[in-house]
C-alpha positions in Angstrom: -28.2 -16.9 -5.6 -28.2 -13.5 -7.4 -29.4 -11.8 -4.3 -26.7 -13.4 -2.2 -24.0 -12.3 -4.6 -25.3 -8.8 -4.6 -25.3 -8.8 -0.8 -21.6 -9.9 -0.8 -20.8 -7.2 -3.3 -22.6 -4.4 -1.5 -21.7 -5.3 2.1 -19.8 -2.3 3.6 -16.3 -2.8 5.0 -17.3 -1.4 8.4 -14.4 -2.8 10.4 -11.7 -1.7 8.0 -13.3 1.7 7.7 -13.4 2.1 11.5 -9.7 1.0 11.6 -8.9 3.6 8.9 -10.6 6.4 10.9 -8.9 5.5 14.1 -5.5 5.3 12.3 -6.0 8.8 10.8 -6.9 10.2 14.2 -3.9 8.6 15.9 -1.5 9.9 13.2 -2.9 13.4 13.6 -2.0 13.3 17.3 1.4 11.7 16.7 2.6 13.9 13.9 1.8 17.5 13.3 2.8 17.2 9.6 0.3 14.4 8.9 -2.9 16.4 8.5 -1.4 19.1 6.2 -2.9 19.5 2.8 0.4 18.8 1.0 0.8 15.5 2.9 -2.8 14.5 2.3 -2.4 15.0 -1.4 0.9 13.1 -1.3 -0.9 10.1 0.4 -3.6 10.2 -2.2 -1.1 10.3 -5.0 0.8 7.3 -3.6 -2.4 5.4 -2.9 -3.6 5.9 -6.5 -1.0 3.5 -7.9 -1.9 0.8 -5.4 -5.6 1.4 -6.1 -5.2 0.7 -9.8 -3.4 -2.6 -9.1 -5.7 -3.6 -6.2 -8.9 -3.2 -8.2 -7.6 -5.8 -10.6 -6.3 -7.9 -7.7 -9.7 -7.8 -6.1 -11.3 -9.4 -9.2 -8.6 -12.1 -9.4 -9.0 -13.0 -5.7 -12.8 -13.0 -5.9 -12.5 -15.8 -8.5 -10.3 -17.7 -6.0 -7.0 -16.9 -7.7 -4.0 -14.8 -7.0 -1.7 -12.6 -9.1 1.9 -12.2 -8.0 3.1 -10.7 -11.3 1.5 -7.2 -11.1 4.6 -5.5 -9.8 6.8 -6.8 -12.6 4.1 -6.1 -15.3 4.0 -2.6 -13.9 7.8 -2.2 -14.4 7.8 -3.7 -17.9 4.8 -1.6 -19.1 6.3 1.6 -17.7 9.7 0.9 -19.2 8.4 0.1 -22.7 6.1 3.2 -22.7 9.0 5.4 -21.6 11.4 3.9 -24.1 9.0 4.1 -27.1 8.0 7.7 -26.2 11.6 8.9 -25.9 13.3 6.9 -28.6 10.6 5.5 -30.9 11.0 2.1 -32.6 13.8 1.2 -35.0 14.6 -1.8 -37.1 18.2 -1.5 -38.3 18.0 -4.5 -40.8 15.2 -2.8 -42.7 16.5 0.8 -42.1 13.2 1.6 -40.4 12.4 4.1 -37.7 9.0 4.8 -36.3 8.5 7.7 -33.9 6.0 7.1 -31.1 3.9 9.8 -29.5 3.0 10.2 -25.9 -0.4 8.6 -26.5 1.2 5.8 -28.4 3.4 5.1 -25.4 0.3 4.9 -23.2 -1.4 2.5 -25.6 1.7 0.3 -25.7 1.9 0.1 -21.9 -1.8 -0.9 -21.6 -1.5 -3.5 -24.4 1.6 -5.0 -22.8 -0.1 -5.2 -19.4 -3.2 -6.8 -20.9 -1.2 -9.2 -23.0 0.9 -10.4 -20.0 -2.3 -10.7 -17.9 -3.9 -12.8 -20.7 -0.9 -15.1 -20.6 -1.5 -15.6 -16.9 -5.1 -16.3 -17.6 -4.2 -18.9 -20.3 -1.8 -20.6 -18.0 -4.5 -20.9 -15.3 -7.5 -21.8 -17.6 -6.1 -23.8 -20.5 -3.0 -25.4 -19.0 -4.5 -25.7 -15.5 -1.4 -24.2 -13.8 -2.2 -23.1 -10.2 -2.5 -19.3 -10.1 0.3 -19.0 -7.6 2.7 -20.8 -9.8 1.6 -19.3 -13.1 1.9 -15.7 -11.8 5.1 -16.4 -9.9 6.6 -17.5 -13.3 5.3 -14.3 -14.9 6.8 -12.2 -12.1 10.2 -13.6 -13.0 9.7 -13.4 -16.8 8.4 -9.8 -16.8 11.2 -8.6 -14.4 13.8 -10.2 -16.6 12.4 -8.6 -19.7 12.4 -5.3 -18.0 16.1 -5.6 -17.2 16.8 -6.7 -20.8 14.9 -3.8 -22.3 16.4 -1.1 -20.0 19.8 -2.6 -19.8 19.6 -2.2 -16.0 19.6 1.6 -16.3 16.7 4.1 -15.9 15.0 5.6 -18.9 14.7 9.4 -18.4 13.8 12.5 -20.2 10.2 11.6 -21.0 8.7 15.0 -21.8 5.9 17.2 -20.5 3.1 14.7 -21.3 4.4 12.1 -18.9 5.2 14.8 -16.3 1.6 16.0 -16.3 0.2 12.5 -16.1 2.2 11.9 -12.9 2.6 15.2 -11.2 0.0 17.5 -12.9 -3.2 18.9 -11.3 -6.7 19.3 -12.6 -9.3 21.3 -10.7 -7.1 21.3 -7.7 -6.6 17.5 -7.5 -3.6 15.5 -8.7 -4.1 13.7 -12.0 -3.2 10.2 -10.6 -6.1 10.7 -8.2 -8.5 11.5 -11.0 -7.3 8.5 -12.9 -7.8 6.1 -10.0 -11.3 7.6 -9.3 -12.3 6.8 -12.9 -10.9 3.2 -12.5 -12.8 2.7 -9.3 -16.1 4.0 -10.5 -16.0 1.9 -13.7 -15.0 -1.3 -12.1 -17.3 -0.9 -9.1 -20.2 -0.5 -11.6 -18.9 -3.5 -13.6 -18.8 -5.7 -10.5 -22.2 -4.7 -9.1 -24.4 -4.0 -12.0 -23.3 -6.4 -14.8 -23.6 -10.1 -15.6 -19.8 -10.3 -15.7 -19.5 -9.1 -12.2 -22.0 -11.6 -10.9 -20.2 -14.3 -12.7 -17.0 -13.4 -10.9 -18.7 -13.8 -7.5 -20.3 -17.0 -8.6 -17.0 -18.6 -9.8 -15.3 -17.7 -6.5 -18.2 -19.0 -4.5 -18.5 -22.3 -6.3 -16.7 -23.0 -9.6 -18.4 -26.4 -10.2 -21.8 -25.0 -9.6 -21.0 -22.1 -12.0 -20.0 -24.5 -14.7 -23.2 -26.5 -14.2 -25.3 -23.3 -14.4 -23.8 -22.5 -17.8 -21.2 -19.9 -16.9 -18.2 -20.0 -19.2 -15.7 -20.1 -16.4 -12.5 -20.2 -18.4 -13.5 -17.1 -20.5 -14.5 -15.1 -17.4 -11.2 -16.0 -15.5 -9.2 -15.3 -18.7 -10.8 -11.8 -18.9 -10.2 -11.2 -15.2 -6.5 -11.8 -15.4 -6.3 -9.7 -18.6 -8.0 -6.8 -16.9 -5.7 -7.2 -13.9 -2.7 -7.0 -16.2 -4.1 -3.9 -18.0 -4.6 -2.1 -14.7 -1.0 -3.0 -13.7 0.1 -1.5 -17.0 -1.9 1.7 -16.1 -0.2 1.7 -12.7 3.2 1.5 -14.5 2.4 4.6 -16.4 1.5 6.5 -13.2 4.7 5.4 -11.5 6.9 6.2 -14.5 5.2 9.6 -14.9 5.5 10.5 -11.3 9.3 9.8 -11.3 9.8 11.1 -14.8 11.8 8.0 -15.4 11.3 4.3 -15.9 13.3 2.4 -13.2 14.3 -1.2 -13.8 13.4 -2.2 -10.3 10.0 -0.3 -10.2 7.1 -2.2 -8.7 9.2 -4.4 -6.4 6.9 -5.8 -3.7 3.9 -3.8 -5.1 2.0 -7.1 -5.4 2.3 -7.5 -1.6 0.8 -4.1 -0.9 -2.0 -4.9 -3.4 -2.8 -8.2 -1.8 -2.7 -6.6 1.6 -5.2 -3.9 0.5 -7.6 -6.4 -0.9 -7.5 -8.7 2.2 -7.6 -5.8 4.7 -10.6 -4.5 2.8 -12.5 -7.6 3.5 -12.2 -9.7 0.4 -11.9 -13.4 1.2 -8.8 -15.2 0.0 -10.9 -18.2 -0.8 -13.0 -16.1 -3.3 -16.6 -15.2 -3.7 -16.8 -12.5 -1.0 -15.6 -8.9 -1.1 -16.0 -5.6 -2.9 -14.1 -2.9 -4.7 -15.2 -0.4 -2.1 -13.6 -2.5 0.7 -10.4 -2.6 -1.3 -10.4 1.2 -1.5 -10.5 1.3 2.3 -7.7 -1.3 2.5 -5.5 0.7 0.1 -6.0 3.8 2.1 -5.1 2.0 5.3 -1.8 0.8 3.7 -1.2 4.3 2.3 -1.8 6.0 5.6 0.2 3.4 7.5 3.2 3.8 5.1 3.1 7.6 5.3 2.6 7.8 9.0 5.5 5.4 9.7 7.8 7.5 7.6 6.7 10.8 9.3 7.3 9.1 12.7 10.8 8.1 11.6 10.2 4.4 12.0 13.0 2.2 10.5 12.1 0.7 7.1 12.8 -2.7 8.6 10.3 -2.2 11.3 7.8 -0.8 8.7 7.9 -4.2 7.0 7.3 -6.0 10.3 4.3 -3.8 11.2 2.8 -4.2 7.7 3.2 -7.9 8.0 1.4 -8.0 11.3 -1.4 -5.9 9.9 -1.9 -8.4 7.0 -1.9 -11.4 9.4 -4.4 -9.7 11.6 -6.7 -9.0 8.6 -6.5 -12.7 7.5 -7.3 -13.9 11.0 -10.3 -11.6 11.1 -11.4 -12.9 7.7 -11.2 -16.5 8.8 -13.0 -15.7 12.0 -15.9 -14.0 10.2 -16.1 -16.9 7.7 -16.5 -19.4 10.6 -19.3 -17.2 12.1 -21.2 -17.4 8.8 -21.1 -21.2 8.6 
């Protein structure tokens, strides 16, 4: 069983990778601005946000679940980090004011993301709420809390720390790219070389068999949703820093791009099969597609239609490959 799980984890996403290469070549012929260094870095910077979310989404889907709340968690985490960093925390009844540093704002965003993800996990494990329903509820709750916290207005003037996090460079590479690379390497190692990673594949493959074999399924699933929330909080920091403001409507439809990246990358929606590396390819496909369509002047409405068709095609290919294996 262990060998089979490692095979699923290590299997290269050859079809998505080929599709990505063909897409890049096509965009190079269709737009002279696509292959410029500035545009390539712009694509990577944009993809970095989706990669952080999609790594967490990969783990969730591998367990056979889904998380529709990541976009709203992103927005709330980014808004709270921005608000605390700029204005600190005050309690008028106690005549108390606490200033929050840039690092304190980062910690707050990560903690909020992890806490909301943990609530999702508790809903799924302890209260047996279907993942779709549990995370759909959290999507609405977190979005509402974001509007309440911001009052419906952007939070701006965040300082140089946030600016560097979103638009700074290190060794000639944008900071968001460095952050996403660290996330990818850590979680790729976690999934392939740790017992926790093997448990995720086992639960997605057969939850009942996992219980019988002694795996504490509820604890693993709870931790998976918590990590997905934490990574959404990290993505919220990147979006807020890149814009130098926390927007109340940040992260809208980001969960769809994340799910698309995971599915296009070869992860099965039924769980138990897929990899972080495949998700990377899927996120790059979504990023290149978004960027290329903008450069070609395609209407935003048609962009949605095209992205939807790409997702459907990926799901059809996934179902077809699953039948061939059985």
